C-alpha positions in Angstrom: 90.0 101.1 81.1 88.7 101.6 84.6 89.4 104.8 86.5 92.4 104.8 88.8 90.2 104.6 91.9 88.2 101.7 90.6 91.3 99.9 89.5 93.1 100.4 92.8 90.0 99.6 94.8 89.8 96.2 93.1 93.3 95.6 94.4 92.1 96.5 97.9 89.3 93.9 97.6 91.8 91.2 96.5 93.9 91.9 99.5 90.9 91.9 101.8 89.8 88.6 100.5 93.2 86.9 101.0 93.4 88.3 104.6 89.9 87.0 105.4 90.7 83.6 104.0 93.8 83.3 106.1 91.9 84.3 109.2 89.2 81.7 108.4 91.8 79.0 108.0 93.2 79.9 111.5 89.8 79.6 112.9 89.6 76.1 111.4 93.1 75.3 112.8 94.3 74.8 109.2 97.7 76.3 109.4 98.8 75.2 105.9 95.8 76.9 104.3 96.5 80.0 106.5 100.1 80.1 105.3 99.0 79.8 101.7 96.4 82.6 101.9 98.7 84.7 104.0 101.5 84.4 101.4 98.9 85.5 98.7 97.8 88.4 100.9 101.4 89.6 101.6 102.2 89.4 97.9 99.1 91.3 96.9 99.7 93.9 99.6 103.3 94.5 98.5 102.4 94.8 94.9 99.7 97.3 95.9 102.1 99.3 98.1 104.7 99.2 95.3 102.1 100.4 92.7 101.3 103.4 94.9 104.8 104.2 96.2 106.7 103.8 92.9 104.1 104.7 90.3 101.0 106.6 91.5 102.4 108.7 94.4 105.4 110.0 92.4 103.2 110.8 89.4 100.7 112.6 91.6 103.5 114.5 93.4 105.0 115.5 90.1 101.7 117.0 89.0 101.0 118.7 92.3 104.5 120.1 92.8 105.9 117.8 95.4 105.0 115.5 98.3 101.7 116.4 99.8 100.2 115.4 103.2 97.9 112.7 101.7 100.7 110.7 100.1 103.0 111.2 103.1 100.3 109.9 105.4 99.5 106.9 103.2 103.2 106.0 103.0 103.6 106.2 106.7 100.6 103.9 107.1 102.1 101.5 104.6 105.2 101.3 106.9 103.0 100.6 109.9 101.1 97.9 108.0 104.3 96.2 106.9 105.3 96.1 110.6 102.0 94.5 111.5 102.4 92.0 108.6 105.7 90.9 110.1 103.9 90.4 113.4 101.2 88.4 111.7 103.9 86.3 110.1 105.5 85.6 113.4 102.2 84.5 115.0 101.6 82.3 112.0 105.1 80.8 112.4 104.3 80.0 116.1 100.9 78.7 115.2 99.5 81.1 117.8 95.8 81.2 116.9 94.9 83.7 119.6 97.7 86.1 118.7 97.2 85.8 115.0 93.4 86.4 115.2 93.9 89.4 117.6 96.5 90.9 115.3 94.4 90.2 112.2 91.4 92.0 113.7 93.5 95.0 114.5 95.2 94.9 111.1 91.8 94.6 109.4 90.5 97.8 111.1 93.7 99.7 110.2 93.5 98.4 106.6 89.8 99.4 106.2 90.4 102.9 107.6 93.4 103.3 105.2 91.4 102.0 102.3 88.5 104.4 103.0 91.0 107.4 103.0 92.4 106.2 99.7 89.1 105.4 98.0 87.2 108.5 99.1 90.0 111.1 99.2 93.3 110.3 97.5 92.1 108.3 94.5 89.5 111.0 93.5 92.2 113.6 93.8 94.5 111.5 91.6 91.8 110.9 89.0 91.3 114.6 88.7 95.0 115.5 88.7 96.2 112.6 86.5 93.2 112.3 84.2 95.4 112.4 81.0 97.8 109.8 82.3 95.4 107.3 83.9 95.6 104.6 81.2 99.4 104.8 81.0 99.7 104.6 84.8 97.4 101.6 85.0 99.5 99.8 82.3 102.6 100.4 84.5 100.7 98.9 87.5 99.6 95.9 85.5 103.2 95.3 84.4 104.3 95.5 88.1 101.5 93.1 89.1 102.6 90.6 86.5 106.3 90.6 87.7 107.3 87.8 90.1 
């Protein structure tokens, strides 16, 4: 089974792909395709956030003796991204191409910065700290991803 970082990074790439496809659809003025890709993006993002917030972060905090700065910062960024996702949904609802594309660009930058912190700092820390629990945690995440 893949390491936690590799596994979670693959989830990042899925989210990135759905967001890019939604943005491309807006550029083509194909609002139905945008809505479909955006729905996939939101679903993938929420499952990713849930995997971290309900499985990985608590396991990591349990092993490290409580909430640490890294998980707190990532959780706060998740809240900010959820707010931006609602703003994107509103622009999509209004079929406001300019607004959607501007928000999407800003969101993409925030998302990439967030992903870099997770992929290069948090996930390696988790792999070291949770090395004996990696497979079990990934199985929990897979179960979460399959729910819906």
